[in-house]
NUTOR-662168 format. One record per atom (N, C-alpha, C): residue in one letter; x, y, z; atom name; residue number from 1. Coordinates in steps of 0.1 Angstrom, whole numbers, plus 2048, in hexadecimal, padded with zeros to 3 digits. Layout:
# residues N
+------+------+-------+-----+------+-----+
! type ! east ! north !  up ! atom ! seq !
+------+------+-------+-----+------+-----+
!    A !    X !     Y !   Z !   CA ! NUM !
...
+------+------+-------+-----+------+-----+
//
This chain:
# residues 65
+------+------+-------+-----+------+-----+
! type ! east ! north !  up ! atom ! seq !
+------+------+-------+-----+------+-----+
!    M !  307 !   C7B ! 2AC !    N !   1 !
!    M !  304 !   C86 ! 2B2 !   CA !   1 !
!    M !  2FE !   C91 ! 2B3 !    C !   1 !
!    L !  2F9 !   C94 ! 2AD !    N !   2 !
!    L !  2EE !   CA3 ! 2AB !   CA !   2 !
!    L !  2E2 !   CA3 ! 2B1 !    C !   2 !
!    L !  2DE !   C8E ! 2A7 !    N !   3 !
!    L !  2CF !   C93 ! 2B5 !   CA !   3 !
!    L !  2D2 !   C9A ! 2C0 !    C !   3 !
!    L !  2DD !   C93 ! 2C7 !    N !   4 !
!    L !  2DC !   C93 ! 2D2 !   CA !   4 !
!    L !  2D5 !   CA1 ! 2DD !    C !   4 !
!    T !  2DB !   CAD ! 2D5 !    N !   5 !
!    T !  2D9 !   CB9 ! 2D7 !   CA !   5 !
!    T !  2CC !   CBB ! 2D5 !    C !   5 !
!    T !  2BE !   CB1 ! 2CE !    N !   6 !
!    T !  2B5 !   CBC ! 2C6 !   CA !   6 !
!    T !  2AE !   CBC ! 2D0 !    C !   6 !
!    G !  2AD !   CB0 ! 2DD !    N !   7 !
!    G !  2A3 !   CB4 ! 2E9 !   CA !   7 !
!    G !  29C !   CAD ! 2E9 !    C !   7 !
!    L !  299 !   CA0 ! 2E1 !    N !   8 !
!    L !  294 !   C9A ! 2E2 !   CA !   8 !
!    L !  293 !   C97 ! 2E7 !    C !   8 !
!    P !  284 !   C88 ! 2EC !    N !   9 !
!    P !  289 !   C80 ! 2F6 !   CA !   9 !
!    P !  28D !   C6F ! 2F3 !    C !   9 !
!    L !  291 !   C6A ! 2FE !    N !  10 !
!    L !  296 !   C5E ! 2F5 !   CA !  10 !
!    L !  295 !   C55 ! 2F2 !    C !  10 !
!    S !  286 !   C50 ! 2F6 !    N !  11 !
!    S !  27E !   C48 ! 2E9 !   CA !  11 !
!    S !  27E !   C4E ! 2D7 !    C !  11 !
!    D !  27D !   C5C ! 2DB !    N !  12 !
!    D !  27C !   C5F ! 2CE !   CA !  12 !
!    D !  28A !   C5D ! 2C7 !    C !  12 !
!    L !  295 !   C60 ! 2CA !    N !  13 !
!    L !  29F !   C65 ! 2C4 !   CA !  13 !
!    L !  2A5 !   C5A ! 2C3 !    C !  13 !
!    F !  2A4 !   C4C ! 2C7 !    N !  14 !
!    F !  2A8 !   C3C ! 2C5 !   CA !  14 !
!    F !  29D !   C37 ! 2BE !    C !  14 !
!    F !  28C !   C3A ! 2BA !    N !  15 !
!    F !  28C !   C35 ! 2B2 !   CA !  15 !
!    F !  290 !   C3B ! 2A5 !    C !  15 !
!    S !  296 !   C4B ! 2A0 !    N !  16 !
!    S !  294 !   C52 ! 299 !   CA !  16 !
!    S !  2A0 !   C4C ! 290 !    C !  16 !
!    L !  2AE !   C48 ! 29F !    N !  17 !
!    L !  2B7 !   C43 ! 299 !   CA !  17 !
!    L !  2BA !   C30 ! 292 !    C !  17 !
!    F !  2AE !   C30 ! 296 !    N !  18 !
!    F !  2AA !   C25 ! 28F !   CA !  18 !
!    F !  2A5 !   C20 ! 282 !    C !  18 !
!    M !  2A1 !   C2A ! 286 !    N !  19 !
!    M !  293 !   C2E ! 278 !   CA !  19 !
!    M !  2A1 !   C34 ! 26F !    C !  19 !
!    I !  2AA !   C39 ! 26F !    N !  20 !
!    I !  2B5 !   C3F ! 264 !   CA !  20 !
!    I !  2BD !   C31 ! 260 !    C !  20 !
!    L !  2BE !   C2B ! 26D !    N !  21 !
!    L !  2C6 !   C21 ! 261 !   CA !  21 !
!    L !  2BF !   C18 ! 258 !    C !  21 !
!    V !  2B1 !   C13 ! 25F !    N !  22 !
!    V !  2A5 !   C07 ! 257 !   CA !  22 !
!    V !  2AB !   C14 ! 246 !    C !  22 !
!    T !  2A9 !   C21 ! 24C !    N !  23 !
!    T !  2A3 !   C25 ! 238 !   CA !  23 !
!    T !  2B4 !   C20 ! 235 !    C !  23 !
!    V !  2C0 !   C2B ! 237 !    N !  24 !
!    V !  2CF !   C21 ! 22F !   CA !  24 !
!    V !  2CE !   C15 ! 231 !    C !  24 !
!    V !  2CA !   C07 ! 23A !    N !  25 !
!    V !  2C7 !   BFE ! 231 !   CA !  25 !
!    V !  2C0 !   BFC ! 227 !    C !  25 !
!    M !  2B5 !   BFB ! 227 !    N !  26 !
!    M !  2AC !   BF9 ! 220 !   CA !  26 !
!    M !  2AF !   BFF ! 211 !    C !  26 !
!    G !  2B9 !   C10 ! 210 !    N !  27 !
!    G !  2C1 !   C0E ! 201 !   CA !  27 !
!    G !  2C6 !   C0A ! 1FF !    C !  27 !
!    L !  2D3 !   C06 ! 205 !    N !  28 !
!    L !  2DC !   BFC ! 1FE !   CA !  28 !
!    L !  2D3 !   BF0 ! 1FB !    C !  28 !
!    V !  2C9 !   BE7 ! 204 !    N !  29 !
!    V !  2C3 !   BDC ! 201 !   CA !  29 !
!    V !  2BD !   BE1 ! 1EF !    C !  29 !
!    G !  2B9 !   BE8 ! 1F1 !    N !  30 !
!    G !  2AF !   BEE ! 1E6 !   CA !  30 !
!    G !  2BA !   BF0 ! 1D8 !    C !  30 !
!    A !  2C9 !   BF5 ! 1D9 !    N !  31 !
!    A !  2CE !   BF5 ! 1D1 !   CA !  31 !
!    A !  2D5 !   BEB ! 1CC !    C !  31 !
!    L !  2D5 !   BDA ! 1D3 !    N !  32 !
!    L !  2DC !   BCE ! 1D2 !   CA !  32 !
!    L !  2D4 !   BC8 ! 1CE !    C !  32 !
!    T !  2C9 !   BC7 ! 1CD !    N !  33 !
!    T !  2BC !   BC0 ! 1C9 !   CA !  33 !
!    T !  2BD !   BC6 ! 1BC !    C !  33 !
!    S !  2BA !   BB7 ! 1B0 !    N !  34 !
!    S !  2BC !   BBF ! 1A3 !   CA !  34 !
!    S !  2B1 !   BB6 ! 19E !    C !  34 !
!    S !  2A2 !   BB3 ! 1A5 !    N !  35 !
!    S !  292 !   BB4 ! 19E !   CA !  35 !
!    S !  28C !   BC0 ! 1A4 !    C !  35 !
!    S !  280 !   BBD ! 1A2 !    N !  36 !
!    S !  27A !   BCA ! 1A1 !   CA !  36 !
!    S !  27B !   BCC ! 1B0 !    C !  36 !
!    Y !  277 !   BC6 ! 1BA !    N !  37 !
!    Y !  277 !   BC4 ! 1CB !   CA !  37 !
!    Y !  274 !   BD1 ! 1C9 !    C !  37 !
!    K !  280 !   BD2 ! 1C6 !    N !  38 !
!    K !  28F !   BE0 ! 1CD !   CA !  38 !
!    K !  283 !   BEF ! 1D1 !    C !  38 !
!    W !  27D !   BEF ! 1C9 !    N !  39 !
!    W !  277 !   BF7 ! 1CA !   CA !  39 !
!    W !  26C !   BF8 ! 1D0 !    C !  39 !
!    G !  26A !   BEF ! 1DF !    N !  40 !
!    G !  264 !   BEF ! 1E3 !   CA !  40 !
!    G !  26F !   BF1 ! 1F3 !    C !  40 !
!    F !  278 !   BF0 ! 1F1 !    N !  41 !
!    F !  283 !   BEF ! 1FD !   CA !  41 !
!    F !  285 !   C01 ! 1FD !    C !  41 !
!    F !  284 !   C08 ! 1F3 !    N !  42 !
!    F !  289 !   C15 ! 1EC !   CA !  42 !
!    F !  27B !   C1A ! 1F8 !    C !  42 !
!    V !  26E !   C1A ! 1EE !    N !  43 !
!    V !  262 !   C20 ! 1F5 !   CA !  43 !
!    V !  265 !   C1B ! 20B !    C !  43 !
!    F !  264 !   C0F ! 209 !    N !  44 !
!    F !  265 !   C0F ! 219 !   CA !  44 !
!    F !  273 !   C18 ! 220 !    C !  44 !
!    G !  27F !   C19 ! 21A !    N !  45 !
!    G !  282 !   C1D ! 221 !   CA !  45 !
!    G !  285 !   C2C ! 21D !    C !  45 !
!    L !  27A !   C37 ! 217 !    N !  46 !
!    L !  277 !   C44 ! 217 !   CA !  46 !
!    L !  26B !   C46 ! 224 !    C !  46 !
!    I !  265 !   C37 ! 222 !    N !  47 !
!    I !  255 !   C3E ! 22F !   CA !  47 !
!    I !  263 !   C3F ! 23A !    C !  47 !
!    T !  266 !   C35 ! 241 !    N !  48 !
!    T !  270 !   C37 ! 24D !   CA !  48 !
!    T !  278 !   C4E ! 24B !    C !  48 !
!    L !  277 !   C4A ! 23F !    N !  49 !
!    L !  280 !   C5A ! 245 !   CA !  49 !
!    L !  276 !   C63 ! 244 !    C !  49 !
!    F !  26C !   C62 ! 23B !    N !  50 !
!    F !  266 !   C6B ! 241 !   CA !  50 !
!    F !  262 !   C6C ! 24C !    C !  50 !
!    Y !  260 !   C61 ! 257 !    N !  51 !
!    Y !  259 !   C5D ! 260 !   CA !  51 !
!    Y !  262 !   C65 ! 26A !    C !  51 !
!    V !  26C !   C67 ! 269 !    N !  52 !
!    V !  280 !   C6E ! 26E !   CA !  52 !
!    V !  27B !   C7A ! 26D !    C !  52 !
!    V !  271 !   C7F ! 25E !    N !  53 !
!    V !  272 !   C8C ! 25A !   CA !  53 !
!    V !  26B !   C93 ! 26C !    C !  53 !
!    L !  261 !   C8C ! 264 !    N !  54 !
!    L !  24E !   C8E ! 26C !   CA !  54 !
!    L !  252 !   C92 ! 27B !    C !  54 !
!    V !  258 !   C87 ! 282 !    N !  55 !
!    V !  25F !   C89 ! 28B !   CA !  55 !
!    V !  265 !   C91 ! 298 !    C !  55 !
!    F !  273 !   C92 ! 288 !    N !  56 !
!    F !  27B !   CA5 ! 28C !   CA !  56 !
!    F !  272 !   CB8 ! 28C !    C !  56 !
!    L !  265 !   CB2 ! 281 !    N !  57 !
!    L !  25C !   CBC ! 27F !   CA !  57 !
!    L !  252 !   CBC ! 287 !    C !  57 !
!    R !  252 !   CAF ! 28B !    N !  58 !
!    R !  243 !   CB5 ! 298 !   CA !  58 !
!    R !  24C !   CBA ! 2A4 !    C !  58 !
!    F !  259 !   CB8 ! 2A5 !    N !  59 !
!    F !  25E !   CBA ! 2B1 !   CA !  59 !
!    F !  264 !   CCC ! 2AF !    C !  59 !
!    V !  265 !   CD3 ! 2A2 !    N !  60 !
!    V !  267 !   CDD ! 2A5 !   CA !  60 !
!    V !  25E !   CE4 ! 2A8 !    C !  60 !
!    V !  253 !   CE2 ! 29F !    N !  61 !
!    V !  247 !   CE6 ! 2A2 !   CA !  61 !
!    V !  240 !   CEB ! 2B1 !    C !  61 !
!    S !  242 !   CDE ! 2BA !    N !  62 !
!    S !  242 !   CDD ! 2C5 !   CA !  62 !
!    S !  245 !   CE7 ! 2D3 !    C !  62 !
!    F !  251 !   CE5 ! 2C9 !    N !  63 !
!    F !  25F !   CED ! 2D2 !   CA !  63 !
!    F !  258 !   CFC ! 2CD !    C !  63 !
!    N !  258 !   D02 ! 2C2 !    N !  64 !
!    N !  251 !   D0E ! 2C6 !   CA !  64 !
!    N !  247 !   D14 ! 2C9 !    C !  64 !
!    D !  242 !   D09 ! 2CB !    N !  65 !
!    D !  230 !   D13 ! 2D3 !   CA !  65 !
!    D !  233 !   D15 ! 2E0 !    C !  65 !
+------+------+-------+-----+------+-----+
//
């Protein structure tokens, strides 16, 4: 609900919500995987999290200009 107040375009908003969901799912799958492949799930989850942070920071910088 907080994302709706940011003023992001809906395409960025929905894609960011999807990426946050992917972050959570990858973290859960990585936690439940007993092999060494779990680190791949965690890394992929972190990459999606960094993407979301990048989108929000890009919006804040463009909003201040």
